LUMLUMFI-538202 format. One record per residue (C-alpha): residue number from 0; residue in one letter; z, x, y. Coordinates in steps of 0.05 Angstrom, whole numbers, plus 5000, padded with zeros to 4 digits. Each point is the difference from the previous one (the first is absolute). Layout:
<atoms>
+-----+---------+------+------+------+
! num ! residuo !    z !    x !    y !
+-----+---------+------+------+------+
! NUM !       A !    Z !    X !    Y !
...
+-----+---------+------+------+------+
</atoms>
This chain:
<atoms>
+-----+---------+------+------+------+
! num ! residuo !    z !    x !    y !
+-----+---------+------+------+------+
!   0 !       M ! 5000 ! 5000 ! 5000 !
!   1 !       S ! 4990 ! 5022 ! 5073 !
!   2 !       E ! 5056 ! 5032 ! 5039 !
!   3 !       L ! 4998 ! 4943 ! 5051 !
!   4 !       Q ! 5064 ! 4959 ! 5002 !
!   5 !       P ! 5016 ! 4933 ! 5034 !
!   6 !       V ! 5038 ! 5011 ! 5065 !
!   7 !       M ! 5031 ! 4947 ! 5045 !
!   8 !       T ! 4988 ! 5014 ! 5075 !
!   9 !       D ! 5019 ! 4950 ! 5054 !
!  10 !       G ! 5004 ! 4945 ! 4948 !
!  11 !       K ! 4930 ! 5014 ! 4973 !
!  12 !       M ! 4981 ! 5031 ! 4934 !
!  13 !       S ! 4952 ! 5058 ! 4997 !
!  14 !       L ! 4982 ! 5055 ! 4951 !
!  15 !       Q ! 5015 ! 5072 ! 5019 !
!  16 !       K ! 5010 ! 5069 ! 4969 !
!  17 !       P ! 5072 ! 5022 ! 4997 !
!  18 !       G ! 5012 ! 5039 ! 5064 !
!  19 !       G ! 4928 ! 4987 ! 5021 !
!  20 !       Q ! 5014 ! 4982 ! 5072 !
!  21 !       G ! 5015 ! 5072 ! 5018 !
!  22 !       Q ! 4939 ! 5030 ! 4965 !
!  23 !       Q ! 4966 ! 5055 ! 5039 !
!  24 !       Y ! 4924 ! 4996 ! 4998 !
!  25 !       K ! 4953 ! 5060 ! 5006 !
!  26 !       I ! 4950 ! 5003 ! 5057 !
!  27 !       L ! 4944 ! 5052 ! 5008 !
!  28 !       L ! 4975 ! 5022 ! 5069 !
!  29 !       V ! 4933 ! 5036 ! 5006 !
!  30 !       D ! 4973 ! 5034 ! 5064 !
!  31 !       D ! 4966 ! 5066 ! 5011 !
!  32 !       E ! 5045 ! 5012 ! 5061 !
!  33 !       E ! 5071 ! 5022 ! 4985 !
!  34 !       N ! 5026 ! 4975 ! 5068 !
!  35 !       I ! 4976 ! 4929 ! 4982 !
!  36 !       L ! 5036 ! 5004 ! 4934 !
!  37 !       S ! 5062 ! 5024 ! 5036 !
!  38 !       S ! 4996 ! 4940 ! 5048 !
!  39 !       L ! 4992 ! 4951 ! 4942 !
!  40 !       R ! 5059 ! 5031 ! 4961 !
!  41 !       R ! 5044 ! 4995 ! 5062 !
!  42 !       L ! 4979 ! 4927 ! 5012 !
!  43 !       L ! 5016 ! 4981 ! 4928 !
!  44 !       R ! 5063 ! 5040 ! 4990 !
!  45 !       K ! 5046 ! 4939 ! 5010 !
!  46 !       E ! 4962 ! 4959 ! 4948 !
!  47 !       N ! 5026 ! 5000 ! 4929 !
!  48 !       L ! 4940 ! 5039 ! 4975 !
!  49 !       D ! 4986 ! 5063 ! 4960 !
!  50 !       V ! 4947 ! 5030 ! 5046 !
!  51 !       H ! 4949 ! 5050 ! 4973 !
!  52 !       D ! 4943 ! 5030 ! 5041 !
!  53 !       T ! 4941 ! 5046 ! 4996 !
!  54 !       T ! 4943 ! 5025 ! 5044 !
!  55 !       S ! 4951 ! 5001 ! 4941 !
!  56 !       P ! 4966 ! 4936 ! 4974 !
!  57 !       E ! 4988 ! 5037 ! 4934 !
!  58 !       E ! 5074 ! 5015 ! 4994 !
!  59 !       A ! 5014 ! 4927 ! 5016 !
!  60 !       L ! 4958 ! 4977 ! 4941 !
!  61 !       R ! 5038 ! 5049 ! 4955 !
!  62 !       L ! 5067 ! 4973 ! 5024 !
!  63 !       L ! 4976 ! 4929 ! 4989 !
!  64 !       S ! 4983 ! 5017 ! 4928 !
!  65 !       L ! 5070 ! 5029 ! 4988 !
!  66 !       N ! 5045 ! 4952 ! 5038 !
!  67 !       E ! 5007 ! 4925 ! 5012 !
!  68 !       Y ! 4991 ! 4988 ! 5074 !
!  69 !       A ! 5012 ! 4933 ! 5033 !
!  70 !       V ! 4959 ! 5016 ! 5063 !
!  71 !       L ! 4945 ! 5050 ! 5019 !
!  72 !       V ! 4990 ! 5012 ! 5075 !
!  73 !       S ! 4940 ! 5043 ! 5018 !
!  74 !       D ! 4961 ! 5022 ! 5061 !
!  75 !       H ! 4926 ! 4982 ! 4999 !
!  76 !       R ! 4968 ! 5062 ! 5031 !
!  77 !       M ! 5016 ! 5060 ! 4956 !
!  78 !       P ! 4957 ! 5060 ! 4982 !
!  79 !       G ! 4971 ! 5001 ! 4930 !
!  80 !       M ! 5019 ! 4928 ! 4983 !
!  81 !       T ! 5006 ! 4940 ! 5045 !
!  82 !       G ! 5057 ! 4950 ! 4995 !
!  83 !       T ! 4951 ! 4948 ! 4973 !
!  84 !       Q ! 4979 ! 5047 ! 4944 !
!  85 !       L ! 5072 ! 5015 ! 4984 !
!  86 !       M ! 5018 ! 4926 ! 4998 !
!  87 !       K ! 4942 ! 4985 ! 4954 !
!  88 !       M ! 5021 ! 5053 ! 4950 !
!  89 !       A ! 5073 ! 4980 ! 5008 !
!  90 !       C ! 4981 ! 4930 ! 4976 !
!  91 !       K ! 4984 ! 5030 ! 4932 !
!  92 !       T ! 5056 ! 5051 ! 4998 !
!  93 !       S ! 5055 ! 4954 ! 5023 !
!  94 !       P ! 4974 ! 4928 ! 5006 !
!  95 !       E ! 5067 ! 4967 ! 5016 !
!  96 !       T ! 5016 ! 5047 ! 5058 !
!  97 !       V ! 4993 ! 4961 ! 5066 !
!  98 !       R ! 4952 ! 5038 ! 5047 !
!  99 !       I ! 5004 ! 5006 ! 5076 !
! 100 !       I ! 4949 ! 5040 ! 5041 !
! 101 !       L ! 5009 ! 5029 ! 5070 !
! 102 !       T ! 4938 ! 5002 ! 5043 !
! 103 !       G ! 4976 ! 5005 ! 5071 !
! 104 !       Y ! 4970 ! 4938 ! 5034 !
! 105 !       A ! 4931 ! 5030 ! 4996 !
! 106 !       D ! 5005 ! 4999 ! 4924 !
! 107 !       A ! 5006 ! 4924 ! 4994 !
! 108 !       Q ! 4937 ! 4997 ! 4956 !
! 109 !       S ! 5029 ! 5054 ! 4955 !
! 110 !       S ! 5065 ! 4961 ! 4995 !
! 111 !       I ! 4963 ! 4939 ! 4976 !
! 112 !       E ! 4964 ! 5043 ! 4949 !
! 113 !       A ! 5068 ! 5026 ! 4977 !
! 114 !       I ! 5025 ! 4929 ! 4991 !
! 115 !       N ! 4938 ! 4982 ! 4959 !
! 116 !       K ! 4993 ! 5063 ! 4958 !
! 117 !       G ! 5070 ! 5028 ! 4998 !
! 118 !       A ! 5039 ! 4934 ! 4995 !
! 119 !       V ! 5039 ! 5020 ! 5063 !
! 120 !       S ! 5051 ! 4947 ! 5016 !
! 121 !       R ! 5006 ! 5019 ! 5073 !
! 122 !       Y ! 4974 ! 5048 ! 5052 !
! 123 !       L ! 5036 ! 5022 ! 5063 !
! 124 !       L ! 4971 ! 5029 ! 5063 !
! 125 !       K ! 5020 ! 5069 ! 5025 !
! 126 !       P ! 5041 ! 5013 ! 5040 !
! 127 !       W ! 5043 ! 4951 ! 4962 !
! 128 !       N ! 5055 ! 4954 ! 5024 !
! 129 !       E ! 5064 ! 5024 ! 4967 !
! 130 !       I ! 5028 ! 4931 ! 4988 !
! 131 !       E ! 4934 ! 4974 ! 4973 !
! 132 !       L ! 4993 ! 5059 ! 4953 !
! 133 !       R ! 5071 ! 4993 ! 4973 !
! 134 !       V ! 4989 ! 4925 ! 4989 !
! 135 !       A ! 4934 ! 5015 ! 4965 !
! 136 !       V ! 5035 ! 5049 ! 4952 !
! 137 !       R ! 5055 ! 4949 ! 4986 !
! 138 !       Q ! 4949 ! 4947 ! 4985 !
! 139 !       A ! 4962 ! 5047 ! 4954 !
! 140 !       V ! 5063 ! 5017 ! 4962 !
! 141 !       A ! 5016 ! 4926 ! 4994 !
! 142 !       Q ! 4930 ! 4986 ! 4974 !
! 143 !       Y ! 5007 ! 5056 ! 4949 !
! 144 !       R ! 5068 ! 4973 ! 4979 !
! 145 !       L ! 4971 ! 4930 ! 4990 !
! 146 !       V ! 4944 ! 5027 ! 4954 !
! 147 !       Q ! 5053 ! 5036 ! 4959 !
! 148 !       E ! 5042 ! 4937 ! 4995 !
! 149 !       K ! 4939 ! 4961 ! 4979 !
! 150 !       K ! 4989 ! 5049 ! 4943 !
! 151 !       E ! 5072 ! 4993 ! 4980 !
! 152 !       L ! 4994 ! 4925 ! 5000 !
! 153 !       E ! 4938 ! 5004 ! 4957 !
! 154 !       N ! 5038 ! 5044 ! 4951 !
! 155 !       I ! 5056 ! 4949 ! 4997 !
! 156 !       T ! 4950 ! 4945 ! 4987 !
! 157 !       N ! 4968 ! 5040 ! 4944 !
! 158 !       D ! 5068 ! 5014 ! 4969 !
! 159 !       L ! 5019 ! 4927 ! 5004 !
! 160 !       N ! 4934 ! 4980 ! 4966 !
! 161 !       K ! 5014 ! 5047 ! 4942 !
! 162 !       E ! 5070 ! 4973 ! 4994 !
! 163 !       L ! 4974 ! 4929 ! 4998 !
! 164 !       Q ! 4953 ! 5018 ! 4942 !
! 165 !       S ! 5058 ! 5024 ! 4959 !
! 166 !       L ! 5040 ! 4937 ! 5016 !
! 167 !       A ! 4945 ! 4955 ! 4972 !
! 168 !       V ! 5023 ! 5013 ! 4928 !
! 169 !       E ! 5072 ! 4980 ! 5011 !
! 170 !       L ! 5035 ! 4933 ! 4991 !
! 171 !       E ! 4986 ! 4944 ! 5050 !
! 172 !       T ! 5070 ! 5004 ! 5030 !
! 173 !       K ! 4991 ! 5075 ! 5012 !
! 174 !       V ! 4933 ! 4988 ! 5032 !
! 175 !       E ! 5029 ! 4949 ! 5048 !
! 176 !       E ! 5056 ! 5048 ! 5019 !
! 177 !       R ! 4952 ! 5057 ! 5013 !
! 178 !       T ! 4953 ! 4954 ! 5038 !
! 179 !       R ! 5057 ! 4984 ! 5049 !
! 180 !       E ! 5011 ! 5075 ! 5010 !
! 181 !       V ! 4926 ! 5012 ! 5013 !
! 182 !       S ! 4999 ! 4942 ! 5050 !
! 183 !       T ! 5057 ! 5033 ! 5038 !
! 184 !       L ! 4962 ! 5067 ! 5001 !
! 185 !       N ! 4936 ! 4965 ! 5023 !
! 186 !       R ! 5038 ! 4969 ! 5058 !
! 187 !       Q ! 5025 ! 5070 ! 5018 !
! 188 !       L ! 4929 ! 5026 ! 4998 !
! 189 !       E ! 4976 ! 4944 ! 5044 !
! 190 !       S ! 5058 ! 5013 ! 5048 !
! 191 !       S ! 4982 ! 5074 ! 5002 !
! 192 !       L ! 4927 ! 4983 ! 5014 !
! 193 !       L ! 5019 ! 4953 ! 5057 !
! 194 !       A ! 5045 ! 5055 ! 5028 !
! 195 !       S ! 4941 ! 5047 ! 4999 !
! 196 !       I ! 4958 ! 4948 ! 5036 !
! 197 !       R ! 5054 ! 4993 ! 5053 !
! 198 !       M ! 5003 ! 5075 ! 5009 !
! 199 !       L ! 4924 ! 5004 ! 5009 !
! 200 !       A ! 5004 ! 4943 ! 5050 !
! 201 !       E ! 5053 ! 5038 ! 5040 !
! 202 !       L ! 4955 ! 5062 ! 5001 !
! 203 !       T ! 4941 ! 4958 ! 5022 !
! 204 !       E ! 5037 ! 4973 ! 5061 !
! 205 !       M ! 5020 ! 5069 ! 5028 !
! 206 !       N ! 4936 ! 4998 ! 5041 !
! 207 !       C ! 4994 ! 4924 ! 5004 !
! 208 !       E ! 4984 ! 4969 ! 5068 !
! 209 !       V ! 5043 ! 4939 ! 4985 !
! 210 !       V ! 5075 ! 5001 ! 5009 !
! 211 !       G ! 5052 ! 4996 ! 4945 !
! 212 !       K ! 4986 ! 4984 ! 4927 !
! 213 !       H ! 4931 ! 4972 ! 5009 !
! 214 !       A ! 4981 ! 5005 ! 4926 !
! 215 !       K ! 5065 ! 4965 ! 4979 !
! 216 !       R ! 4986 ! 4942 ! 5048 !
! 217 !       V ! 4927 ! 4994 ! 4978 !
! 218 !       A ! 5021 ! 5000 ! 4927 !
! 219 !       A ! 5052 ! 4946 ! 5009 !
! 220 !       F ! 4955 ! 4954 ! 5040 !
! 221 !       S ! 4940 ! 5013 ! 4955 !
! 222 !       R ! 5040 ! 4982 ! 4938 !
! 223 !       E ! 5022 ! 4934 ! 5031 !
! 224 !       I ! 4929 ! 4982 ! 5019 !
! 225 !       G ! 4975 ! 5019 ! 4930 !
! 226 !       R ! 5055 ! 4957 ! 4968 !
! 227 !       R ! 4981 ! 4940 ! 5042 !
! 228 !       L ! 4926 ! 5010 ! 4982 !
! 229 !       G ! 5016 ! 4997 ! 4926 !
! 230 !       M ! 4999 ! 5073 ! 4978 !
! 231 !       S ! 5036 ! 5014 ! 4935 !
! 232 !       N ! 5061 ! 5046 ! 4995 !
! 233 !       P ! 4959 ! 5059 ! 4974 !
! 234 !       E ! 4950 ! 4990 ! 5056 !
! 235 !       L ! 5057 ! 4996 ! 5051 !
! 236 !       L ! 5027 ! 5067 ! 4974 !
! 237 !       Q ! 4931 ! 5032 ! 5010 !
! 238 !       L ! 4994 ! 4968 ! 5069 !
! 239 !       E ! 5069 ! 5026 ! 5021 !
! 240 !       A ! 4984 ! 5071 ! 4975 !
! 241 !       A ! 4933 ! 5000 ! 5036 !
! 242 !       A ! 5031 ! 4974 ! 5065 !
! 243 !       M ! 5055 ! 5054 ! 4997 !
! 244 !       L ! 4947 ! 5054 ! 4991 !
! 245 !       H ! 4943 ! 4972 ! 5042 !
! 246 !       G ! 5004 ! 5058 ! 5049 !
! 247 !       I ! 5007 ! 5057 ! 4948 !
! 248 !       G ! 4928 ! 5022 ! 5015 !
! 249 !       T ! 5022 ! 5027 ! 5068 !
! 250 !       V ! 5053 ! 5047 ! 4973 !
! 251 !       G ! 4952 ! 5059 ! 4999 !
! 252 !       L ! 4980 ! 4991 ! 5072 !
! 253 !       S ! 5034 ! 5032 ! 5059 !
! 254 !       A ! 5043 ! 4961 ! 5049 !
! 255 !       S ! 4956 ! 5023 ! 5057 !
! 256 !       L ! 4938 ! 4972 ! 4967 !
! 257 !       L ! 5033 ! 4933 ! 4986 !
! 258 !       A ! 5024 ! 4995 ! 5072 !
! 259 !       K ! 4930 ! 5008 ! 5030 !
! 260 !       P ! 4965 ! 4939 ! 5028 !
! 261 !       R ! 4940 ! 4982 ! 4957 !
! 262 !       S ! 4954 ! 5010 ! 5060 !
! 263 !       A ! 5022 ! 5073 ! 5003 !
! 264 !       L ! 4987 ! 5016 ! 4927 !
! 265 !       A ! 4944 ! 5045 ! 4977 !
! 266 !       T ! 4953 ! 4974 ! 4946 !
! 267 !       Q ! 5034 ! 5041 ! 4945 !
! 268 !       E ! 5068 ! 4976 ! 5023 !
! 269 !       K ! 4978 ! 4927 ! 4996 !
! 270 !       E ! 4974 ! 5012 ! 4930 !
! 271 !       L ! 5067 ! 5029 ! 4980 !
! 272 !       L ! 5038 ! 4940 ! 5028 !
! 273 !       D ! 4953 ! 4948 ! 4972 !
! 274 !       S ! 5007 ! 5029 ! 4930 !
! 275 !       D ! 5075 ! 4988 ! 4998 !
! 276 !       S ! 4993 ! 4940 ! 4954 !
! 277 !       L ! 4961 ! 5042 ! 4949 !
! 278 !       R ! 5051 ! 5056 ! 5003 !
! 279 !       G ! 5055 ! 4949 ! 4992 !
! 280 !       E ! 4966 ! 4970 ! 4939 !
! 281 !       A ! 4994 ! 5070 ! 4969 !
! 282 !       V ! 5074 ! 5015 ! 5010 !
! 283 !       I ! 5024 ! 4932 ! 4973 !
! 284 !       S ! 4953 ! 5007 ! 4940 !
! 285 !       M ! 5040 ! 5061 ! 4979 !
! 286 !       M ! 5062 ! 4957 ! 4989 !
! 287 !       P ! 5008 ! 4961 ! 4935 !
! 288 !       N ! 4981 ! 4927 ! 4995 !
! 289 !       L ! 4980 ! 4991 ! 5073 !
! 290 !       A ! 4924 ! 4990 ! 4993 !
! 291 !       P ! 5001 ! 4931 ! 5034 !
! 292 !       A ! 5042 ! 5029 ! 5058 !
! 293 !       A ! 4950 ! 5057 ! 5008 !
! 294 !       L ! 4944 ! 4949 ! 5003 !
! 295 !       Y ! 5036 ! 4960 ! 5054 !
! 296 !       V ! 5007 ! 5063 ! 5043 !
! 297 !       R ! 4927 ! 5019 ! 4989 !
! 298 !       H ! 4977 ! 4935 ! 5031 !
! 299 !       M ! 5051 ! 4991 ! 5056 !
! 300 !       H ! 4948 ! 5016 ! 5053 !
! 301 !       E ! 4951 ! 4946 ! 4976 !
! 302 !       L ! 4989 ! 4943 ! 5050 !
! 303 !       F ! 4992 ! 4927 ! 4981 !
! 304 !       N ! 4930 ! 4998 ! 5030 !
! 305 !       G ! 4976 ! 5059 ! 4958 !
! 306 !       Q ! 4998 ! 5050 ! 5058 !
! 307 !       G ! 5057 ! 5044 ! 4974 !
! 308 !       Y ! 4999 ! 5060 ! 4953 !
! 309 !       P ! 4994 ! 5035 ! 4952 !
! 310 !       E ! 4957 ! 4948 ! 4961 !
! 311 !       H ! 4988 ! 4945 ! 5053 !
! 312 !       L ! 5031 ! 4947 ! 4955 !
! 313 !       K ! 5001 ! 4930 ! 5029 !
! 314 !       G ! 5047 ! 4940 ! 4994 !
! 315 !       D ! 5031 ! 4988 ! 4932 !
! 316 !       R ! 4966 ! 5062 ! 4972 !
! 317 !       I ! 5054 ! 5040 ! 5035 !
! 318 !       P ! 5062 ! 5004 ! 4955 !
! 319 !       L ! 5053 ! 4951 ! 5023 !
! 320 !       G ! 5052 ! 5056 ! 5003 !
! 321 !       S ! 4955 ! 5039 ! 5048 !
! 322 !       R ! 4989 ! 4939 ! 5045 !
! 323 !       I ! 5075 ! 4988 ! 5004 !
! 324 !       I ! 5018 ! 5073 ! 5015 !
! 325 !       T ! 4946 ! 5005 ! 5053 !
! 326 !       A ! 5025 ! 4939 ! 5039 !
! 327 !       V ! 5074 ! 5016 ! 4994 !
! 328 !       D ! 4990 ! 5073 ! 5019 !
! 329 !       V ! 4963 ! 4980 ! 5064 !
! 330 !       Y ! 5053 ! 4947 ! 5015 !
! 331 !       D ! 5059 ! 5049 ! 4993 !
! 332 !       T ! 4963 ! 5052 ! 5041 !
! 333 !       Q ! 4990 ! 4951 ! 5057 !
! 334 !       L ! 5074 ! 4982 ! 4996 !
! 335 !       N ! 5029 ! 5070 ! 4994 !
! 336 !       L ! 4957 ! 5051 ! 5036 !
! 337 !       R ! 5042 ! 5062 ! 5015 !
! 338 !       E ! 4983 ! 5000 ! 5074 !
! 339 !       N ! 5020 ! 4926 ! 5006 !
! 340 !       D ! 5075 ! 4987 ! 5004 !
! 341 !       K ! 4991 ! 4934 ! 5036 !
! 342 !       A ! 5013 ! 4933 ! 4967 !
! 343 !       V ! 4941 ! 4974 ! 4960 !
! 344 !       E ! 5000 ! 4931 ! 4970 !
! 345 !       P ! 4976 ! 4999 ! 4928 !
! 346 !       L ! 4954 ! 4940 ! 5013 !
! 347 !       N ! 4969 ! 5038 ! 5058 !
! 348 !       A ! 4987 ! 5060 ! 4954 !
! 349 !       L ! 4970 ! 4952 ! 4949 !
! 350 !       Q ! 4953 ! 4973 ! 5053 !
! 351 !       H ! 4964 ! 5068 ! 4999 !
! 352 !       L ! 4980 ! 4984 ! 4927 !
! 353 !       K ! 4983 ! 4928 ! 5013 !
! 354 !       D ! 4952 ! 5020 ! 5056 !
! 355 !       R ! 4963 ! 5045 ! 4950 !
! 356 !       S ! 5000 ! 4952 ! 4941 !
! 357 !       P ! 4957 ! 4987 ! 4960 !
! 358 !       A ! 4957 ! 5058 ! 5026 !
! 359 !       F ! 5049 ! 5055 ! 4981 !
! 360 !       Y ! 5057 ! 4967 ! 4961 !
! 361 !       D ! 5005 ! 4948 ! 4944 !
! 362 !       P ! 5017 ! 4934 ! 5035 !
! 363 !       Q ! 5041 ! 4978 ! 4939 !
! 364 !       V ! 5044 ! 5062 ! 5005 !
! 365 !       V ! 5008 ! 4992 ! 5076 !
! 366 !       S ! 5018 ! 4926 ! 4990 !
! 367 !       M ! 5053 ! 5018 ! 4949 !
! 368 !       M ! 5028 ! 5053 ! 5047 !
! 369 !       E ! 5006 ! 4947 ! 5054 !
! 370 !       E ! 5035 ! 4954 ! 4951 !
! 371 !       C ! 5051 ! 5055 ! 4985 !
! 372 !       L ! 5011 ! 5014 ! 5074 !
! 373 !       T ! 5020 ! 4929 ! 5014 !
! 374 !       E ! 5061 ! 5010 ! 4956 !
! 375 !       D ! 5064 ! 5030 ! 5028 !
! 376 !       Q ! 5005 ! 5059 ! 4952 !
! 377 !       W ! 4931 ! 5026 ! 5020 !
! 378 !       Q ! 4998 ! 4975 ! 5072 !
! 379 !       S ! 5056 ! 5048 ! 5019 !
! 380 !       L ! 4966 ! 5060 ! 4968 !
! 381 !       G ! 4995 ! 5054 ! 5054 !
! 382 !       A ! 5011 ! 4953 ! 5058 !
! 383 !       D ! 5066 ! 5027 ! 5028 !
! 384 !       E ! 5006 ! 5072 ! 4978 !
! 385 !       I ! 4957 ! 5057 ! 4977 !
! 386 !       E ! 5014 ! 5058 ! 4953 !
! 387 !       V ! 4982 ! 5067 ! 5030 !
! 388 !       R ! 4996 ! 5071 ! 4975 !
! 389 !       L ! 5036 ! 5059 ! 5031 !
! 390 !       N ! 4940 ! 5026 ! 5039 !
! 391 !       D ! 4988 ! 4931 ! 5030 !
! 392 !       L ! 5068 ! 4996 ! 5034 !
! 393 !       R ! 4995 ! 4997 ! 5076 !
! 394 !       S ! 5051 ! 4998 ! 5056 !
! 395 !       G ! 5015 ! 4928 ! 5021 !
! 396 !       M ! 4992 ! 4970 ! 4931 !
! 397 !       V ! 5059 ! 4955 ! 4979 !
! 398 !       L ! 5027 ! 5004 ! 4929 !
! 399 !       S ! 5002 ! 4934 ! 4962 !
! 400 !       R ! 5042 ! 5028 ! 4943 !
! 401 !       D ! 5053 ! 5054 ! 4991 !
! 402 !       V ! 4972 ! 5068 ! 4983 !
! 403 !       I ! 5040 ! 5021 ! 4938 !
! 404 !       T ! 4991 ! 5060 ! 4955 !
! 405 !       T ! 4999 ! 4993 ! 4925 !
! 406 !       G ! 5069 ! 5030 ! 5000 !
! 407 !       G ! 5026 ! 4942 ! 5042 !
! 408 !       T ! 5005 ! 5037 ! 5066 !
! 409 !       L ! 4985 ! 4957 ! 5061 !
! 410 !       L ! 4955 ! 5039 ! 5048 !
! 411 !       L ! 4983 ! 4946 ! 5050 !
! 412 !       S ! 5019 ! 4926 ! 5006 !
! 413 !       R ! 4953 ! 4941 ! 5007 !
! 414 !       D ! 4979 ! 4978 ! 5070 !
! 415 !       V ! 5006 ! 5071 ! 5026 !
! 416 !       E ! 4944 ! 5018 ! 5048 !
! 417 !       L ! 4974 ! 5068 ! 4977 !
! 418 !       K ! 5003 ! 5060 ! 5046 !
! 419 !       V ! 4968 ! 5067 ! 4991 !
! 420 !       E ! 5065 ! 5030 ! 4975 !
! 421 !       D ! 5008 ! 4944 ! 4949 !
! 422 !       I ! 4932 ! 5014 ! 4971 !
! 423 !       A ! 5015 ! 5075 ! 4999 !
! 424 !       R ! 5065 ! 4986 ! 4962 !
! 425 !       I ! 4964 ! 4959 ! 4947 !
! 426 !       K ! 4946 ! 5054 ! 4992 !
! 427 !       A ! 5053 ! 5054 ! 4995 !
! 428 !       F ! 5035 ! 4961 ! 4944 !
! 429 !       M ! 4934 ! 4991 ! 4964 !
! 430 !       D ! 4991 ! 5076 ! 4995 !
! 431 !       N ! 5061 ! 5003 ! 4954 !
! 432 !       N ! 4997 ! 4931 ! 4968 !
! 433 !       P ! 4929 ! 4971 ! 4990 !
! 434 !       F ! 5027 ! 4937 ! 4968 !
! 435 !       L ! 5017 ! 4963 ! 5064 !
! 436 !       S ! 4995 ! 4925 ! 4995 !
! 437 !       S ! 4942 ! 4963 ! 5031 !
! 438 !       I ! 5001 ! 4990 ! 5076 !
! 439 !       F ! 4987 ! 4931 ! 5029 !
! 440 !       I ! 4990 ! 4983 ! 5074 !
! 441 !       H ! 4994 ! 4934 ! 5038 !
! 442 !       R ! 4930 ! 4981 ! 5020 !
! 443 !       K ! 4991 ! 4994 ! 5075 !
! 444 !       K ! 4994 ! 4929 ! 5025 !
+-----+---------+------+------+------+
</atoms>
C-alpha cells in the first residue's frame, strides 16, 4: 500500500505522507552568468527549497538525470544551447519537472516556442519582478506536488482494486464488511481530489482580476443553477469542479500580461490569452475522472449565437455546464471587480447578462439566475460587503468583519476605517504568518 495516510486538518480529511508538509523540494537554476545565479539564490534563500545551480546546460541535463527536481528555472539566451533546447531535452530526461524560462521582452516569440516545444509552464521577463518570480516558483512547486499526489492516489486505487479481487472469493458477510471499508477509502480519495481542486483554484486566483474567492462563488452559484435545471448529482460534481477550475488556464501567464487592457495587447499576447480554455482543459484532463469538467472548461468561451471559440458551437450544442459557467462567471465579475468597492445590486449586475441574451448567453440559464436572485439567500450575495486580498487594501476602506489570525489573535476590529499604518501592520504580520483569515470590507454606498 502507499505511504499516504488519512490526516484530519481543520475538520477535513485529506491524504498525506507522514511529515510531508515540511518536505524540501529540489530546484535547479541554469544561467551562463554567475552573477544572475547568485541573485536567484539570494532571492530564494528564504524559501523552503534545496537550490542547485549551474552555468552549463549540459551539466543541467546530467543533474536532471541523477536527481529528482521539482522545478527547473533557465535563462533563454545561453551560448551553445538555448533555454528552449534545454527545456525540450529536459522534457525527456525529467518529464515531471515543472519548467520556467527567463527571457527578455524581445524574445517573446522564442518564449512561445519554448511553451510549445519544451512544455514550459511559464516564462518571466528579465529583469524580473522579485515577488512575481517567488510566486511563480511557489506555484511551480505546488504544481509538481499535485502531480506527485495524483500518482500516489493512483497507486492507492490500484492497491484497492487488487485487494477487492482477493475479497471476491470470501463469504458474503466478509465481502459486505470489506465493501464498507472501501467505501470509506473512496470518500477519502474524493475528499483529497476536491482538496487538490481547491488548491488549484487558490493558485489560479493569485493573479485574478476579481476580488476574493471568485472561483468559490462561481462554483456555488453554478451548482445551484445546474440543480434547478435538472442536472444529476454526478453532473453537478463535474460542474462544480469545472467552475472551481475555470481560470486554471491563466496560471502560466504573468500578472502584468493579465492586467493589460485588451486594446494594448500584441497579437501573440492575445493568442496566449484566448487559448486559456484549451490550456485549462489540458490541465484538468490530467486529473482522474474529470473528463466532463475538462469539456465544460474547453467550451466556456463559446457564445450562444455561435460567434465564440474554439469551435463556434451554437445554442444547445454548447455543453450545458459551459453555458452555466460562462454566464455565472460574467455575473460575478460584474458584481465583484477588484477596482469597484461600491455597492452593486445583484439584479443590476444580472442586467448586463439580460442585455446580451440570447446573443451571448443562454436565456434559460439567465432566467434561472434571475429566479435565484429573487430569493433572499441569493439576493444578499455580495450586496453589502466584499472580500479583498491583501494587495487590494487601501486607506479609507472600512472593515465589515474582525480581522482575526488562525491562532485567534484579533488584529483589527470591524467597522475600523483603515489607515496606512493599519495596512502596514497587517502586511507585516503576513510576512510571519501567511494564514491570516479573509479580509472583508463594506461596499461604499
